[in-house]
C-alpha positions as a LaTeX table, in Angstrom:
\begin{tabular}{lrrr}
\hline
Residue & $x$ (\AA) & $y$ (\AA) & $z$ (\AA) \\
\hline
Met1 & 78.07 & 60.74 & $-71.28$ \\
Thr2 & 80.50 & 63.32 & $-69.94$ \\
Val3 & 77.86 & 66.05 & $-70.07$ \\
Gln4 & 75.44 & 63.84 & $-68.14$ \\
Lys5 & 78.06 & 63.12 & $-65.48$ \\
Ile6 & 78.66 & 66.84 & $-65.08$ \\
Lys7 & 74.93 & 67.44 & $-64.71$ \\
Asn8 & 74.64 & 64.64 & $-62.16$ \\
Gly9 & 77.63 & 65.99 & $-60.23$ \\
Trp10 & 76.20 & 69.50 & $-60.21$ \\
Ala11 & 72.83 & 68.19 & $-59.01$ \\
Leu12 & 74.57 & 66.29 & $-56.19$ \\
Phe13 & 76.52 & 69.40 & $-55.23$ \\
Lys14 & 73.37 & 71.52 & $-55.04$ \\
Glu15 & 71.55 & 68.86 & $-53.04$ \\
Ser16 & 74.41 & 68.65 & $-50.54$ \\
Leu17 & 74.34 & 72.41 & $-49.95$ \\
Ser18 & 70.57 & 72.62 & $-49.67$ \\
Gly19 & 70.47 & 69.78 & $-47.12$ \\
Gly20 & 67.06 & 68.42 & $-46.31$ \\
Thr21 & 65.57 & 66.50 & $-43.43$ \\
Glu22 & 64.33 & 63.74 & $-45.73$ \\
Ile23 & 67.80 & 62.35 & $-46.50$ \\
Asn24 & 68.47 & 59.00 & $-44.80$ \\
Tyr25 & 72.22 & 58.37 & $-44.54$ \\
Thr26 & 71.76 & 54.75 & $-43.47$ \\
Glu27 & 70.48 & 53.54 & $-46.85$ \\
Gly28 & 71.23 & 53.96 & $-50.53$ \\
Ser29 & 74.59 & 54.45 & $-52.25$ \\
Ile30 & 77.38 & 54.84 & $-49.69$ \\
Ala31 & 79.44 & 56.98 & $-52.07$ \\
Arg32 & 76.47 & 59.29 & $-52.65$ \\
Met33 & 75.67 & 59.60 & $-48.95$ \\
Thr34 & 79.34 & 60.29 & $-48.23$ \\
Leu35 & 79.47 & 63.12 & $-50.74$ \\
Leu36 & 76.15 & 64.60 & $-49.57$ \\
Leu37 & 77.65 & 64.90 & $-46.10$ \\
Ala38 & 81.24 & 65.61 & $-47.06$ \\
Ile39 & 80.72 & 68.51 & $-49.47$ \\
Pro40 & 79.20 & 70.91 & $-46.92$ \\
Met41 & 81.55 & 69.58 & $-44.23$ \\
Ile42 & 84.55 & 70.31 & $-46.46$ \\
Leu43 & 83.29 & 73.84 & $-47.02$ \\
Glu44 & 82.60 & 74.18 & $-43.30$ \\
Met45 & 86.15 & 73.17 & $-42.43$ \\
Ala46 & 87.49 & 75.55 & $-45.06$ \\
Met47 & 85.48 & 78.34 & $-43.48$ \\
Glu48 & 86.88 & 77.48 & $-40.04$ \\
Ser49 & 90.44 & 77.68 & $-41.33$ \\
Val50 & 89.77 & 80.91 & $-43.19$ \\
Phe51 & 89.55 & 82.68 & $-39.82$ \\
Ala52 & 93.18 & 81.88 & $-39.11$ \\
Val53 & 94.45 & 82.53 & $-42.64$ \\
Val54 & 92.61 & 85.85 & $-42.93$ \\
Asp55 & 93.96 & 87.06 & $-39.59$ \\
Ile56 & 97.53 & 86.15 & $-40.54$ \\
Phe57 & 97.14 & 87.75 & $-43.98$ \\
Phe58 & 96.00 & 91.12 & $-42.65$ \\
Val59 & 98.10 & 91.10 & $-39.46$ \\
Ser60 & 101.29 & 90.33 & $-41.43$ \\
Gly61 & 101.30 & 93.96 & $-42.56$ \\
Leu62 & 101.90 & 94.99 & $-38.94$ \\
Gly63 & 105.25 & 93.18 & $-38.71$ \\
Thr64 & 106.86 & 90.05 & $-37.28$ \\
Asp65 & 105.89 & 90.75 & $-33.64$ \\
Ala66 & 102.21 & 90.90 & $-34.59$ \\
Val67 & 102.41 & 87.62 & $-36.52$ \\
Ala68 & 104.27 & 86.01 & $-33.63$ \\
Thr69 & 101.54 & 87.22 & $-31.24$ \\
Val70 & 98.86 & 85.53 & $-33.33$ \\
Gly71 & 100.92 & 82.34 & $-33.50$ \\
Leu72 & 101.64 & 82.17 & $-29.76$ \\
Thr73 & 98.06 & 83.03 & $-28.81$ \\
Glu74 & 96.72 & 80.46 & $-31.23$ \\
Ala75 & 99.07 & 77.84 & $-29.81$ \\
Met76 & 97.71 & 78.37 & $-26.30$ \\
Ile77 & 94.08 & 78.87 & $-27.32$ \\
Ser78 & 94.37 & 75.58 & $-29.18$ \\
Leu79 & 93.93 & 74.04 & $-25.72$ \\
Leu80 & 90.47 & 75.60 & $-25.73$ \\
Tyr81 & 89.93 & 74.23 & $-29.21$ \\
Ala82 & 90.82 & 70.83 & $-27.80$ \\
Val83 & 88.08 & 71.12 & $-25.19$ \\
Ala84 & 85.58 & 72.47 & $-27.74$ \\
Val85 & 86.43 & 69.78 & $-30.27$ \\
Gly86 & 86.23 & 67.09 & $-27.59$ \\
Leu87 & 82.78 & 68.27 & $-26.53$ \\
Ser88 & 81.82 & 68.42 & $-30.20$ \\
Met89 & 82.92 & 64.84 & $-30.81$ \\
Gly90 & 80.84 & 63.57 & $-27.91$ \\
Thr91 & 77.88 & 65.63 & $-29.07$ \\
Thr92 & 78.13 & 64.45 & $-32.68$ \\
Ala93 & 78.50 & 60.79 & $-31.65$ \\
Leu94 & 75.53 & 60.87 & $-29.27$ \\
Ile95 & 73.21 & 62.75 & $-31.63$ \\
Ala96 & 74.21 & 60.67 & $-34.68$ \\
Arg97 & 73.49 & 57.46 & $-32.74$ \\
Arg98 & 70.04 & 58.73 & $-31.67$ \\
Ile99 & 69.20 & 59.87 & $-35.20$ \\
Gly100 & 70.24 & 56.44 & $-36.50$ \\
Glu101 & 67.92 & 54.89 & $-33.92$ \\
Lys102 & 65.08 & 57.08 & $-35.28$ \\
Asn103 & 64.77 & 58.92 & $-31.94$ \\
Pro104 & 64.92 & 62.68 & $-32.72$ \\
Glu105 & 63.53 & 63.63 & $-29.29$ \\
Ala106 & 66.49 & 61.99 & $-27.55$ \\
Ala107 & 68.81 & 63.73 & $-30.02$ \\
Ser108 & 67.27 & 67.11 & $-29.12$ \\
Leu109 & 67.71 & 66.36 & $-25.42$ \\
Ala110 & 71.40 & 65.56 & $-25.99$ \\
Ala111 & 71.78 & 68.87 & $-27.81$ \\
Gly112 & 70.27 & 70.77 & $-24.91$ \\
Gln113 & 72.58 & 69.13 & $-22.38$ \\
Ala114 & 75.60 & 69.93 & $-24.55$ \\
Ile115 & 74.73 & 73.62 & $-24.20$ \\
Trp116 & 75.25 & 73.37 & $-20.42$ \\
Leu117 & 78.71 & 71.86 & $-20.80$ \\
Gly118 & 79.67 & 74.52 & $-23.33$ \\
Leu119 & 78.53 & 77.31 & $-21.03$ \\
Phe120 & 80.65 & 76.03 & $-18.15$ \\
Val121 & 83.80 & 75.73 & $-20.29$ \\
Ser122 & 83.29 & 79.19 & $-21.81$ \\
Val123 & 83.03 & 80.95 & $-18.44$ \\
Val124 & 86.12 & 79.26 & $-16.98$ \\
Val125 & 88.37 & 79.83 & $-20.00$ \\
Gly126 & 87.09 & 83.37 & $-20.58$ \\
Leu127 & 87.89 & 84.49 & $-17.03$ \\
Leu128 & 91.36 & 82.94 & $-17.12$ \\
Gly129 & 92.16 & 84.71 & $-20.39$ \\
Ile130 & 90.85 & 88.08 & $-19.28$ \\
Phe131 & 92.93 & 88.16 & $-16.08$ \\
Tyr132 & 96.09 & 86.32 & $-17.22$ \\
Ala133 & 96.66 & 87.32 & $-20.87$ \\
Lys134 & 100.18 & 88.63 & $-20.22$ \\
Asn135 & 101.14 & 85.52 & $-18.27$ \\
Ile136 & 99.88 & 83.33 & $-21.13$ \\
Leu137 & 102.16 & 85.06 & $-23.64$ \\
Leu138 & 105.15 & 84.94 & $-21.29$ \\
Leu139 & 104.49 & 81.26 & $-20.62$ \\
Met140 & 104.69 & 80.66 & $-24.38$ \\
Gly141 & 108.13 & 82.25 & $-24.53$ \\
Ala142 & 107.13 & 85.65 & $-25.96$ \\
Asp143 & 109.65 & 88.46 & $-25.64$ \\
Glu144 & 108.71 & 91.89 & $-24.24$ \\
Ala145 & 108.04 & 93.36 & $-27.68$ \\
Val146 & 105.54 & 90.65 & $-28.51$ \\
Val147 & 103.83 & 91.02 & $-25.10$ \\
Glu148 & 103.53 & 94.78 & $-25.53$ \\
Thr149 & 102.12 & 94.37 & $-29.03$ \\
Gly150 & 99.66 & 91.59 & $-28.38$ \\
Glu151 & 98.47 & 91.48 & $-24.76$ \\
Thr152 & 95.08 & 93.03 & $-25.59$ \\
Tyr153 & 94.67 & 90.73 & $-28.60$ \\
Thr154 & 95.27 & 87.68 & $-26.40$ \\
Arg155 & 92.89 & 88.97 & $-23.72$ \\
Leu156 & 90.09 & 89.49 & $-26.24$ \\
Met157 & 90.59 & 86.13 & $-27.93$ \\
Phe158 & 90.36 & 84.26 & $-24.63$ \\
Gly159 & 87.63 & 86.53 & $-23.27$ \\
Gly160 & 85.50 & 85.80 & $-26.31$ \\
Ser161 & 86.04 & 82.06 & $-25.98$ \\
Phe162 & 82.28 & 81.44 & $-25.76$ \\
Thr163 & 82.02 & 82.22 & $-29.48$ \\
Ile164 & 84.54 & 79.48 & $-30.24$ \\
Val165 & 82.97 & 76.89 & $-27.95$ \\
Phe166 & 79.38 & 77.48 & $-29.03$ \\
Leu167 & 80.18 & 77.65 & $-32.73$ \\
Phe168 & 81.89 & 74.26 & $-32.42$ \\
Leu169 & 79.02 & 72.82 & $-30.37$ \\
Val170 & 76.17 & 74.11 & $-32.52$ \\
Asn171 & 77.85 & 72.85 & $-35.66$ \\
Ala172 & 78.55 & 69.49 & $-34.00$ \\
Ile173 & 74.83 & 69.16 & $-33.33$ \\
Phe174 & 74.08 & 69.88 & $-36.97$ \\
Arg175 & 76.72 & 67.37 & $-38.17$ \\
Gly176 & 75.48 & 64.60 & $-35.91$ \\
Ala177 & 71.94 & 65.13 & $-37.17$ \\
Gly178 & 73.09 & 65.12 & $-40.80$ \\
Asp179 & 72.39 & 68.87 & $-41.22$ \\
Ala180 & 75.91 & 69.57 & $-42.45$ \\
Ser181 & 74.73 & 72.35 & $-44.77$ \\
Leu182 & 73.52 & 74.41 & $-41.77$ \\
Ala183 & 76.93 & 74.14 & $-40.09$ \\
Met184 & 78.54 & 75.30 & $-43.32$ \\
Arg185 & 76.21 & 78.30 & $-43.60$ \\
Ala186 & 76.88 & 79.39 & $-40.01$ \\
Leu187 & 80.63 & 79.44 & $-40.61$ \\
Thr188 & 80.28 & 81.08 & $-44.02$ \\
Leu189 & 78.33 & 83.94 & $-42.46$ \\
Ala190 & 80.86 & 84.26 & $-39.64$ \\
Asn191 & 83.75 & 84.36 & $-42.11$ \\
Cys192 & 82.19 & 86.94 & $-44.39$ \\
Ile193 & 81.79 & 89.28 & $-41.44$ \\
Asn194 & 85.37 & 88.62 & $-40.28$ \\
Ile195 & 86.83 & 89.19 & $-43.75$ \\
Val196 & 85.08 & 92.56 & $-44.04$ \\
Leu197 & 85.81 & 93.75 & $-40.50$ \\
Asp198 & 89.44 & 92.54 & $-40.25$ \\
Pro199 & 91.11 & 95.14 & $-42.52$ \\
Cys200 & 88.67 & 97.85 & $-41.41$ \\
Leu201 & 89.41 & 97.43 & $-37.70$ \\
Ile202 & 93.14 & 96.63 & $-38.06$ \\
Tyr203 & 94.01 & 99.56 & $-40.35$ \\
Gly204 & 91.12 & 101.95 & $-39.65$ \\
Tyr205 & 89.50 & 102.02 & $-43.08$ \\
Gly206 & 86.47 & 104.26 & $-43.54$ \\
Pro207 & 84.64 & 105.17 & $-40.33$ \\
Phe208 & 86.31 & 102.40 & $-38.32$ \\
Pro209 & 88.99 & 103.07 & $-35.66$ \\
Glu210 & 92.55 & 101.86 & $-36.29$ \\
Leu211 & 92.99 & 99.17 & $-33.63$ \\
Gly212 & 96.02 & 97.33 & $-34.99$ \\
Ile213 & 96.28 & 93.69 & $-34.00$ \\
Thr214 & 93.47 & 94.22 & $-31.46$ \\
Gly215 & 91.15 & 94.81 & $-34.41$ \\
Ala216 & 91.73 & 91.25 & $-35.60$ \\
Ala217 & 90.45 & 89.88 & $-32.29$ \\
Val218 & 87.39 & 92.17 & $-32.33$ \\
Ala219 & 86.53 & 91.19 & $-35.91$ \\
Thr220 & 86.94 & 87.48 & $-35.23$ \\
Asn221 & 84.76 & 87.55 & $-32.11$ \\
Ile222 & 82.01 & 89.53 & $-33.85$ \\
Gly223 & 82.04 & 87.16 & $-36.82$ \\
Arg224 & 81.93 & 84.02 & $-34.68$ \\
Gly225 & 79.26 & 85.54 & $-32.44$ \\
Val226 & 76.94 & 86.17 & $-35.38$ \\
Gly227 & 77.57 & 82.61 & $-36.59$ \\
Val228 & 76.52 & 81.29 & $-33.17$ \\
Leu229 & 73.28 & 83.32 & $-33.24$ \\
Tyr230 & 72.51 & 82.02 & $-36.71$ \\
Gly231 & 72.99 & 78.42 & $-35.56$ \\
Leu232 & 70.89 & 78.90 & $-32.43$ \\
Tyr233 & 68.08 & 80.31 & $-34.55$ \\
Tyr234 & 67.91 & 77.08 & $-36.58$ \\
Leu235 & 68.24 & 74.92 & $-33.47$ \\
Cys236 & 65.28 & 76.66 & $-31.85$ \\
Gly237 & 62.79 & 75.89 & $-34.60$ \\
Gly238 & 64.28 & 77.30 & $-37.77$ \\
Gly239 & 63.88 & 74.18 & $-39.91$ \\
Gly240 & 66.69 & 71.74 & $-39.06$ \\
Arg241 & 66.39 & 68.09 & $-37.97$ \\
Ile242 & 67.00 & 69.04 & $-34.34$ \\
Arg243 & 64.37 & 71.22 & $-32.64$ \\
Leu244 & 65.67 & 72.58 & $-29.35$ \\
His245 & 62.89 & 73.43 & $-26.87$ \\
Phe246 & 63.01 & 74.78 & $-23.33$ \\
Ala247 & 62.33 & 71.31 & $-21.92$ \\
Asn248 & 65.56 & 70.08 & $-23.56$ \\
Leu249 & 67.54 & 72.61 & $-21.48$ \\
Val250 & 66.34 & 71.23 & $-18.15$ \\
Leu251 & 69.38 & 69.53 & $-16.63$ \\
Gln252 & 69.28 & 65.74 & $-17.13$ \\
Leu253 & 72.17 & 64.19 & $-15.19$ \\
Gly254 & 71.97 & 60.85 & $-17.01$ \\
Val255 & 72.36 & 62.44 & $-20.43$ \\
Val256 & 75.01 & 64.87 & $-19.18$ \\
Thr257 & 76.98 & 61.98 & $-17.68$ \\
Ser258 & 76.87 & 60.02 & $-20.93$ \\
Leu259 & 77.85 & 63.08 & $-22.94$ \\
Phe260 & 80.59 & 63.97 & $-20.46$ \\
Arg261 & 82.02 & 60.43 & $-20.57$ \\
Ile262 & 82.28 & 60.39 & $-24.35$ \\
Ser263 & 83.44 & 63.99 & $-24.57$ \\
Met264 & 86.19 & 63.61 & $-21.99$ \\
Gly265 & 87.83 & 60.99 & $-24.16$ \\
Gly266 & 87.65 & 63.48 & $-27.02$ \\
Val267 & 88.94 & 66.32 & $-24.86$ \\
Ala268 & 91.83 & 64.16 & $-23.64$ \\
Gln269 & 92.52 & 63.10 & $-27.21$ \\
Phe270 & 92.89 & 66.65 & $-28.46$ \\
Leu271 & 94.53 & 67.98 & $-25.31$ \\
Val272 & 97.26 & 65.41 & $-25.78$ \\
Ala273 & 97.73 & 66.51 & $-29.38$ \\
Thr274 & 97.50 & 70.26 & $-28.81$ \\
Ala275 & 99.60 & 70.22 & $-25.64$ \\
Ser276 & 102.35 & 68.62 & $-27.69$ \\
Trp277 & 101.93 & 71.41 & $-30.24$ \\
Val278 & 102.29 & 73.99 & $-27.45$ \\
Phe279 & 105.50 & 72.26 & $-26.39$ \\
Leu280 & 106.78 & 72.31 & $-29.97$ \\
Met281 & 105.94 & 76.01 & $-30.25$ \\
Gln282 & 107.95 & 76.68 & $-27.11$ \\
Ile283 & 110.95 & 74.93 & $-28.64$ \\
Val284 & 110.59 & 76.94 & $-31.85$ \\
Ser285 & 110.19 & 80.23 & $-29.92$ \\
Gly286 & 113.65 & 79.68 & $-28.47$ \\
Phe287 & 115.05 & 80.35 & $-31.96$ \\
Gly288 & 113.49 & 83.82 & $-32.28$ \\
Ser289 & 110.39 & 85.60 & $-33.59$ \\
Glu290 & 111.32 & 84.84 & $-37.21$ \\
Ala291 & 111.20 & 81.09 & $-36.51$ \\
Val292 & 107.85 & 81.44 & $-34.70$ \\
Ala293 & 106.39 & 83.53 & $-37.52$ \\
Gly294 & 107.64 & 81.10 & $-40.18$ \\
Tyr295 & 106.28 & 78.10 & $-38.29$ \\
Thr296 & 102.95 & 79.93 & $-37.82$ \\
Val297 & 102.66 & 80.69 & $-41.53$ \\
Gly298 & 103.57 & 77.09 & $-42.44$ \\
Val299 & 101.07 & 75.57 & $-40.01$ \\
Arg300 & 98.29 & 77.88 & $-41.16$ \\
Val301 & 98.87 & 76.98 & $-44.81$ \\
Val302 & 98.92 & 73.28 & $-43.94$ \\
Met303 & 95.74 & 73.47 & $-41.88$ \\
Phe304 & 93.95 & 75.33 & $-44.66$ \\
Ser305 & 95.08 & 72.93 & $-47.39$ \\
Ile306 & 94.06 & 69.77 & $-45.52$ \\
Leu307 & 90.58 & 70.99 & $-44.61$ \\
Pro308 & 88.80 & 68.98 & $-47.33$ \\
Ala309 & 90.31 & 65.87 & $-45.76$ \\
Trp310 & 89.01 & 66.97 & $-42.36$ \\
Gly311 & 85.59 & 67.51 & $-43.88$ \\
Leu312 & 85.59 & 64.01 & $-45.32$ \\
Ser313 & 86.74 & 62.65 & $-41.97$ \\
Asn314 & 83.87 & 64.40 & $-40.19$ \\
Ala315 & 81.52 & 62.72 & $-42.65$ \\
Ala316 & 82.99 & 59.40 & $-41.52$ \\
Ala317 & 82.06 & 60.22 & $-37.91$ \\
Thr318 & 78.44 & 60.97 & $-38.80$ \\
Leu319 & 78.08 & 57.94 & $-41.09$ \\
Val320 & 79.56 & 55.59 & $-38.48$ \\
Gly321 & 77.36 & 56.97 & $-35.69$ \\
Gln322 & 74.12 & 56.86 & $-37.66$ \\
Asn323 & 74.78 & 53.43 & $-39.21$ \\
Leu324 & 75.70 & 51.89 & $-35.87$ \\
Gly325 & 72.53 & 53.38 & $-34.43$ \\
Ala326 & 70.59 & 51.75 & $-37.27$ \\
Gly327 & 72.26 & 48.39 & $-36.58$ \\
Leu328 & 74.39 & 48.43 & $-39.76$ \\
Pro329 & 78.03 & 48.00 & $-38.63$ \\
Asp330 & 79.23 & 46.60 & $-41.96$ \\
Arg331 & 77.85 & 49.60 & $-43.83$ \\
Ala332 & 79.61 & 51.83 & $-41.31$ \\
Glu333 & 82.95 & 50.11 & $-41.98$ \\
Thr334 & 82.53 & 50.25 & $-45.76$ \\
Ser335 & 81.86 & 53.99 & $-45.48$ \\
Val336 & 85.10 & 54.51 & $-43.57$ \\
Trp337 & 87.29 & 52.64 & $-46.05$ \\
Leu338 & 85.80 & 54.66 & $-48.90$ \\
Ile339 & 86.62 & 57.91 & $-47.10$ \\
Val340 & 90.14 & 56.67 & $-46.31$ \\
Lys341 & 90.66 & 56.16 & $-50.05$ \\
Phe342 & 89.31 & 59.63 & $-50.89$ \\
Asn343 & 91.49 & 61.24 & $-48.23$ \\
Ala344 & 94.67 & 59.50 & $-49.35$ \\
Ile345 & 94.15 & 60.58 & $-52.96$ \\
Tyr346 & 93.36 & 64.17 & $-52.03$ \\
Met347 & 96.27 & 64.53 & $-49.60$ \\
Gly348 & 98.68 & 63.11 & $-52.16$ \\
Cys349 & 97.60 & 65.77 & $-54.67$ \\
Val350 & 97.93 & 68.56 & $-52.09$ \\
Ala351 & 101.41 & 67.37 & $-51.09$ \\
Leu352 & 102.53 & 67.51 & $-54.71$ \\
Leu353 & 101.20 & 71.06 & $-55.17$ \\
Ile354 & 102.86 & 72.24 & $-51.96$ \\
Val355 & 106.24 & 70.79 & $-52.95$ \\
Leu356 & 106.04 & 72.33 & $-56.44$ \\
Phe357 & 104.87 & 75.80 & $-55.38$ \\
Thr358 & 106.13 & 76.20 & $-51.82$ \\
Arg359 & 107.82 & 79.58 & $-52.19$ \\
Gln360 & 104.94 & 81.08 & $-54.15$ \\
Ile361 & 102.49 & 79.99 & $-51.44$ \\
Val362 & 104.65 & 81.35 & $-48.62$ \\
Gly363 & 105.14 & 84.59 & $-50.53$ \\
Ile364 & 101.43 & 85.35 & $-50.15$ \\
Phe365 & 101.89 & 85.68 & $-46.40$ \\
Thr366 & 105.36 & 87.10 & $-45.87$ \\
Ser367 & 108.15 & 88.87 & $-47.75$ \\
Glu368 & 110.73 & 88.60 & $-44.97$ \\
Pro369 & 113.46 & 86.18 & $-46.12$ \\
Ala370 & 114.16 & 84.58 & $-42.72$ \\
Val371 & 110.47 & 84.01 & $-41.99$ \\
Ala372 & 109.86 & 82.67 & $-45.50$ \\
Glu373 & 112.72 & 80.18 & $-45.25$ \\
Tyr374 & 111.38 & 78.63 & $-42.07$ \\
Ala375 & 107.89 & 78.44 & $-43.58$ \\
Val376 & 109.22 & 76.74 & $-46.73$ \\
Gln377 & 111.11 & 74.11 & $-44.72$ \\
Cys378 & 108.04 & 73.48 & $-42.56$ \\
Leu379 & 105.70 & 73.00 & $-45.52$ \\
Arg380 & 107.95 & 70.68 & $-47.50$ \\
Ile381 & 108.65 & 68.38 & $-44.56$ \\
Phe382 & 105.02 & 68.23 & $-43.45$ \\
Ala383 & 103.86 & 67.48 & $-47.01$ \\
Ala384 & 105.95 & 64.31 & $-47.09$ \\
Gly385 & 103.60 & 62.71 & $-44.54$ \\
Phe386 & 100.30 & 63.91 & $-45.98$ \\
Val387 & 99.01 & 60.62 & $-47.42$ \\
Ala388 & 99.37 & 58.69 & $-44.15$ \\
Trp389 & 98.04 & 61.68 & $-42.22$ \\
Gly390 & 94.92 & 61.86 & $-44.40$ \\
Ala391 & 94.16 & 58.16 & $-43.96$ \\
Gly392 & 94.71 & 58.46 & $-40.23$ \\
Met393 & 92.30 & 61.41 & $-39.98$ \\
Ala394 & 89.42 & 59.38 & $-41.41$ \\
Ile395 & 90.11 & 56.39 & $-39.17$ \\
Ile396 & 90.43 & 58.51 & $-36.02$ \\
Gln397 & 87.13 & 60.25 & $-36.74$ \\
Ala398 & 85.48 & 56.88 & $-37.35$ \\
Phe399 & 86.45 & 55.83 & $-33.80$ \\
Asn400 & 85.04 & 59.11 & $-32.49$ \\
Gly401 & 81.79 & 58.71 & $-34.42$ \\
Ala402 & 81.34 & 55.30 & $-32.82$ \\
Gly403 & 81.74 & 56.91 & $-29.39$ \\
Asp404 & 85.13 & 55.23 & $-28.88$ \\
Thr405 & 87.06 & 58.39 & $-28.09$ \\
Met406 & 89.64 & 56.70 & $-25.87$ \\
Thr407 & 91.31 & 54.62 & $-28.58$ \\
Pro408 & 92.44 & 57.74 & $-30.48$ \\
Thr409 & 93.55 & 59.20 & $-27.13$ \\
Trp410 & 95.95 & 56.31 & $-26.50$ \\
Ile411 & 97.18 & 56.53 & $-30.09$ \\
Asn412 & 97.87 & 60.25 & $-29.59$ \\
Ile413 & 99.66 & 59.70 & $-26.29$ \\
Phe414 & 102.02 & 57.27 & $-27.96$ \\
Cys415 & 102.58 & 59.16 & $-31.21$ \\
Phe416 & 102.83 & 62.67 & $-29.76$ \\
Trp417 & 104.29 & 62.33 & $-26.27$ \\
Leu418 & 106.34 & 59.16 & $-26.52$ \\
Val419 & 107.60 & 59.83 & $-30.05$ \\
Gln420 & 107.03 & 63.38 & $-31.33$ \\
Val421 & 107.98 & 65.47 & $-28.29$ \\
Pro422 & 111.17 & 63.57 & $-27.32$ \\
Leu423 & 112.20 & 63.44 & $-30.97$ \\
Ala424 & 111.62 & 67.18 & $-31.44$ \\
Tyr425 & 113.70 & 67.99 & $-28.36$ \\
Thr426 & 116.50 & 65.67 & $-29.44$ \\
Leu427 & 116.66 & 66.83 & $-33.06$ \\
Ala428 & 116.19 & 70.54 & $-32.39$ \\
Leu429 & 118.29 & 71.03 & $-29.23$ \\
Val430 & 120.53 & 68.03 & $-28.68$ \\
Leu431 & 121.52 & 67.48 & $-32.31$ \\
Asp432 & 121.29 & 71.23 & $-33.00$ \\
Leu433 & 119.02 & 71.02 & $-36.05$ \\
Gly434 & 116.93 & 73.93 & $-34.80$ \\
Pro435 & 113.30 & 74.33 & $-35.93$ \\
Val436 & 113.87 & 71.84 & $-38.76$ \\
Gly437 & 114.20 & 69.14 & $-36.13$ \\
Val438 & 110.75 & 70.05 & $-34.84$ \\
Phe439 & 109.33 & 69.81 & $-38.37$ \\
Trp440 & 110.76 & 66.31 & $-38.86$ \\
Ser441 & 109.31 & 65.13 & $-35.54$ \\
Val442 & 105.83 & 66.12 & $-36.76$ \\
Phe443 & 106.38 & 64.15 & $-39.98$ \\
Val444 & 107.31 & 61.00 & $-38.04$ \\
Ser445 & 104.31 & 61.23 & $-35.69$ \\
Asp446 & 101.90 & 61.75 & $-38.61$ \\
Ile447 & 103.14 & 58.59 & $-40.32$ \\
Leu448 & 102.85 & 56.60 & $-37.09$ \\
Thr449 & 99.32 & 57.84 & $-36.41$ \\
Gly450 & 98.15 & 56.59 & $-39.81$ \\
Ile451 & 99.78 & 53.18 & $-39.45$ \\
Ile452 & 98.65 & 52.49 & $-35.88$ \\
Gly453 & 95.12 & 53.76 & $-36.56$ \\
Tyr454 & 94.81 & 51.42 & $-39.54$ \\
Leu455 & 95.96 & 48.37 & $-37.55$ \\
Val456 & 93.64 & 49.04 & $-34.60$ \\
Phe457 & 90.62 & 49.87 & $-36.76$ \\
Arg458 & 90.86 & 46.56 & $-38.60$ \\
Arg459 & 90.32 & 44.70 & $-35.32$ \\
Gly460 & 86.71 & 45.94 & $-35.34$ \\
Lys461 & 86.09 & 46.44 & $-31.62$ \\
Trp462 & 84.69 & 49.90 & $-32.30$ \\
Lys463 & 81.57 & 48.23 & $-33.80$ \\
Leu464 & 80.57 & 46.99 & $-30.33$ \\
Arg465 & 80.68 & 50.43 & $-28.69$ \\
Thr466 & 77.43 & 51.61 & $-27.08$ \\
Val467 & 76.56 & 55.24 & $-26.27$ \\
\hline
\end{tabular}
């Protein structure tokens, strides 16, 4: 019996990675459909996080200022991620709904219109980053040493923002259509290139020039750029569910308006969250580069470890969108509760591992005692809220998959700006707890997000959302 279960599990795993346009996610076993979507989405999310972890791993050999540069740049560029993720949520919701309605032509049209929005965002953000890289670092509280070390890195990361936006958008199209395996492959290819080029360009191995921290930005942009080209190849007739033709790129104001309306709720949702993170990073930067570096290491480890939960949550968005499009709201809700259960179990296991092996994990990224101590404190406090955080992730993504992006926005405004930010300021500066106060404020907001999301989701208004 056990051998048969292993065989069945392996067959399911292979099927999830191979994808296939014949899979219908609106019928059959909900658990099976969830896993078919979630497995490649989990791997996709892991690949996304690997970019950050790989950069920190190789850059850490350059010293604290270099690590702080990556952390401060990432904190500000997270605002771009917010826009990209918001556009992605709107794109996934709209395409999933059209696929559920058995209207692939409308789904392809939505994909084409999303490209226009992504192009506009990329140009604006890229120009700002190219001309104001130094100002961005100074705004984040960087000292002169950090600015001198990392100005070019920051300029290149913002200047190459189109690779971030389009990789998010292309993969959102694949996820909405149920082609999660294609999104995973695009990011896997991008990561393999980044992993190879990072040490070569940072330290000048072989025929490559020694570019220092600038090399990390070059490697990341090249890797993401290749991933974008791979995705566009499949969108333009390479075998996915969505076939993007020239006619789909002709501007359609009605579709753009619908996509913009849904996406702006998603953009606002993540801007609220990431802007609060920027504020927290500014508080932490007031305690020195060691605190920033420790916080950066801790956050990167956390984001990498929770990626399977994010992958499961993204599966919830696709399942909700497609099942609502097919007129199956009860099936959509059952799918979400199953994913909430999976997320809670997984996050509980991760929290336990982090608490038991905190110093060993941190030791992979830094050997500096002051930096390591901040990272250890960050990880242990964050881990205490993992179960509620994991449940909240799934519920928030379910709202987004239904096209109800404003409900999570209001939840974020309350949890992050009315609770987290004032609490961080009070604990860190007024009560003089330092960075530890910031860490505890994040724990409190994560717990609240899970609780409020659960209560609002049970009301069921998201089932009536039209897109």
